[in-house]
N, C-alpha and C positions, 0 to 999 in steps of 0.2 A: 820579132819581139812578141812575147806572149802578152795578150791583153788581159785586163782585169776580168772580163767576161769569161775568157777561156779558163783562167785560174778558178773562177767560181764554178764553172761547169765541171771541171776535173774533180774539184773537191766534192761537189754534190754527187757525181757519178760514183766516186769511191764510197760515199756514205750510203747510197741506196742501191748498191749492187749492180751498177752499170745500166739501169733502165733509162734509156734516153728520153722516153716520153715524159717521165716525171721530172727529169732534169730540165727539159725545155719548159715545162709548165711552171716550175718553181722559178726559173730564171725570168720568165715572162711576168710573173707576179711581182718579183723583186724590181724589175725594170719599171713597171707601172708605179709602184710605191715610190721609187726614186724620183720619177718624173713628177708625181704629185707633190712630193716634198720640195722639189726644185721650183715647181709652179707657185707653191705657197711662199717660198722664200723670195720669189721675184714678182710678187703681186704689184701691179701698177697702182699709183695713187687713186685712180678712178675706181679700181676694183675694191681697194680697201674702204673707200668712202661708201660705195654701194653696199658692201657687206654691212657696214655700220648702219646705214639707212634701213636695211632689211631687218637687222637685229632690233633696231629701235622701234620699227613698226610692230614687231612681235613682242615688244616690251621686255626684251632680253637685254637689259641695260648694262650688265657687266660685260657681256660680249661686245656690245656696241662701244663701250668705253675703251675696251682693250684695243679694238681696231683704230679708234680715233687717236688714242694716245700714241700708237705706233706711227700713224700718219702725221701727227703733229710734230714728232721728232724728225721724221724723214723729209716732209714737205710742209713746213709751217705756213707757207703762203697759199696752200691749196684753197681753191674757191670754186664752188659750183653755182651756176647762174640761177638754178631753180631752188636750191636748198641752202645756200650760203657757204660760209667758210668752215674749215675743220674746227675752229675755235667756237663758232656759233653752235654747231651741232653738239659739240662736247659739253658746252654749257647747258644746252637743253636736256641732255642726258642726266647731268648732275641735278638739275631741278626736279626731274622725274624720279630721281633716286632720293629725293627729299634732302638734298645737300645744297641749299641756296647760297651759303657763304662761299663754298667752293665754286659754284657756278658764277657768282659775281667776280671772284678772283680770276677765273679763266677768261671771262669776257673782258675784264679790264686789261689783263695782260695781252689778250688777242687784239683788242682795239689799239693798244699802243704799238704792238708789233706790226700790225697791218699798216698803221699810219706811217711808221718808219720805213716800211717797204713800199709806200705810196700805193697801197691797196685800200679799197673801200668796200665794206660789207654792210649794206643797209639792214639786213636781217639781224645782225648782231646789235647794231646801234638801236634799232627799233625795239627789240625785245629787252635790251638793257634798260632803256627809258621806261618801258611798260612795267617791268618787274621791279625796278628800283622805286618807282612811284608807289606801287602796291605795298612794297616792304616798309615804307614810311620810316626809313633809316636816315637820319640827318647826315650821316657820313657820306651818303651817296648824292646829296642834293646838288652840290656843285657839278659833279659828273653828269647829272641829268641835264643840266643846262648846256654843258659843253657838247654832250652827245647829240642833243636835239639840234643845236646850232649846226653841227657837222652834217647832220642829215639834211637840213635846209640848204646848206651850201652846195652839197654834192649830188643831190638827186636830180636826174634829168628826165624829161617827159618821154623819151623814147624807151629807155631801159627800165625806168622806175615809175611808170604811170600809176600803177596800183597804189604804191606808197604815197605818191603826191596827192592823188585824189582823196585818199582817206585822211591825210593830215589836213587837207583843205576843208573837207566836210566837218572836221572836228572844230573848226573855228570860223567858217564862212559867215555864220550868223552874228558874229561880233566884229566883222571887218567893215571898213568904210567901202562904199559902193565903187569908188574909182579903183581901189586896190583889187577888188574882186574882178572887175572888168579886165585889168591888166593881167592878172593871174590866168584867168580863163582863156584870154587871147594867146598868151604864151604857151599854154598847154595844147591848144588847137594847132599851133604851128608845127609841132612835132620836130623841132630843131634840137638835135642832141647837144648842141653847144649852149643852149639856153638853160638857165637855172631859175625857173619860176618861183621856187620856194625862198629865194633870197629876198623876195618881196615880203614874205611872212617873217623872215628873220628881222628885217628892218622894222616891221610893225611891233614885234615883241621887244626889240631893243628900246623902242620909244615908250613901251609900257613899264620898263624896268625902273623901279623906284630907287635902286642903288646901283647905278651904272658902273661905279668904280670897283664893284666886287664881281666875282665870277658867277655868283648865284643870282638868277633872275627870279625874285619872289613871285611876281605876278604870273610868269610862265609856269612856275611850279604849282601855284594855286590852280591855274587853268587845267594842267595835266591831272592833278588830283581830283578835280571835279569831273573830268572826263571819265576816269576810272570808276568813280562813285556812280555816275550816271549809267555806265554800262552794267554795273552790278544791280542797281535798284530800279532802273527804268529800261530794261533791255528791249531791243527790237532788231529784227533781222535786216538792217540796212548797212551801208558802208561805215557809218559812224558808230553803230552799235547801240543806239538808244533812241527812244521816241521823243515826242515834242516836250514832254515834261523834262526830259534830260537837257534839252536845249535851254529851257528857262533856268534850270538848276545851274548849268555851266555859266550862264550869264550873270545870275544874281545870287547864287548860293542857296543855302537851306532856307525855305520860306519861313516867315514868322509864324504863320498859321495855315492849317489845311482844314477844309470843310467838305463834308459829304452827307448826302441824304440817305445813303445806303442803296442797295439794289432792290430790296423788297420791303414793303411797308403796308400795314393795315390801317386804313382810316376808319376808326371806330366812332368818330364823332358824327357820322351820318346815320340816318334812320336805318338804312341798309348798308352795313360796313363794306368798304371797297378795298380789294387787295391791289396794290400798285406794284409794278415791276419796272424799275428804271435801268437804263444803261449804266455800267460802271462809270464813275465820274469823280473828279476832285476839283476843288477850288483852292487856289493858292493865293496868299497875300503876303506882302512885304511891308513892314511898318515904315521903312525909310522911303518907300515909293508913295505913301499916302494911304489914307483909310479907304478910299474909293477906287483903288486900282486893284483889279483881280485878274487872275489867269485861270479861266475855266477850261478843264480838259474833260473830254468824253471819249469813252471807248465804245464805238458803235458795233463792235464785235464783227467787223467785216474784213479783218486782216490788217487794218491800218494801225492798230494799237491805239494808245491815247493820243488824240489830236486836240490842238488848241482851237476852241470855237469862240464865236462872238457872243454867245448866250449860253449860260449854264443850263437853262431849262430845255436845251436840246437833248438833255439826258432823258427827258420824258418821251416815251415812244409816241409815234404819231396817232395811234388809235386812241390815246387819251387826249391829246391836244386838239384833235379835230372834232371831238364830241362837243356839240353845243346844245344837246337836248336838255330840256328842263323838266322831263317827266320824273315821277317819283323813282328814286334809286339811280337815276342817271348821273354821270360825272361830267360836270362842265369843265371847260378848260381853266376857268378861274379857280374852281375847287381843287383841281389836281395841283395847280401851281401853289396855292396856299399851303396845301399839305407838304409839298416838296420844299418850299422855302422855310416852313416851320421846322422840318427835319434838319435843314442846313443851319438854321439858327441855333440848334443845340451845339454845333461845333463852333459857330461864330455868331455872337449876338447881333452883329450889324444887320443880319438878314431879317431880324424882327421888323425893322423899318419897312422892308418890302412886303412882309406879311400884312402889315397895317394898311399899306397902300392898296394891296390887292383886296383886302377885306372891305375897304370902302368902295372899291369898284364893283364888288360882287352885288351890292345892293342896286347898282345902276346897270346890271348886265342886260336886262331886257331893253332898257333905253339905248344902251350902246348898240345892240344888234339892230334896233330900228333905225338909229342914226347912220350906221354903217351903210345901210341900203340906200340912204339918201345921199351918200357920198361925203358926209362930214363926220370927222372923228372928234368926240368930246375931249376937252382939255385933260380931264382926269385920266382917260384912257391913253392919251399921248404920253402923259407922265409915266404911266406904268410901262409903256413900251420902252421909254428911255431907261427905266430901271432894268428891264430885261437886257438891254444892250450893254450895260456896264458890268453885268455879271460875267 
């Protein structure tokens, strides 16, 4: 029987005058091309997914979409432990192509398909919640609650530790102490059958003001505040925001903010003094009371804004430690008076503290003398109390 290769060789030989060298070379090239074509036609799901990942990394989104659409048709249940399902990556591609509606449709369809196939993709559910909250589209609000609950139901500490710790970090500062202990204990056990996040689901169900509906309004508010905190108070930790963000997530937008600025010139002195303060903010909430404040200072040491017990910690030590009374020197009372005067421009309540400090300034020499004797005057004690409430 004459093979297809022999027929090809005979035809080529007749075309190029019987030169076997060229016949064999052309046949070799054709064979290689056929093998390449067959290889492409028989690409494994893993190869298709890897190609899509490579194209995605190079921002070749059309090529990545082409591979993923093919994989979605051939193996819709495909899942990679490090990068998620074919549905998840396809949705990411559509987001980067600025087609969010298509991305949400793909994720919702993939979520339902995987659920029917008894598959679980935490990457898809996590990003769906994240992007749907950012989109602020009411049509997604019920799905946000359902997707978040499914995450809490199915995450286990062995396979999904990173997801679990991040979700926990986003809410641990509002959880009761006994719940935190139970969660952390379950995480340390490394038992794949445990579902520590079901504790969080129970917590959020108790916060739901309308338990008969699919939407948990309190959970949605929490997730919206999380995204706001990440955008406006960013910090490189697991939760993605600094301590201002923690207070914002707990209490929402502050009623008022105050700051003395980072640079100020005190021209009221005989020799004007230039002050440089650490970046700082003082937050207050009307519903918490007039005398409850949250002072934040950025010491510029890599910690971001931290919650402190006294806002005057924004004053660098080389000012607060100066107790000289020579002409032109800055006393610790003077710098604080200037500092609180600047704060009072943002919030008049600080004028009361300026008045207290101004009264103490007249007694500064007496105060220093008394301190050496071990007794603190009542007026100075009052001022220290004022510092501690800021």
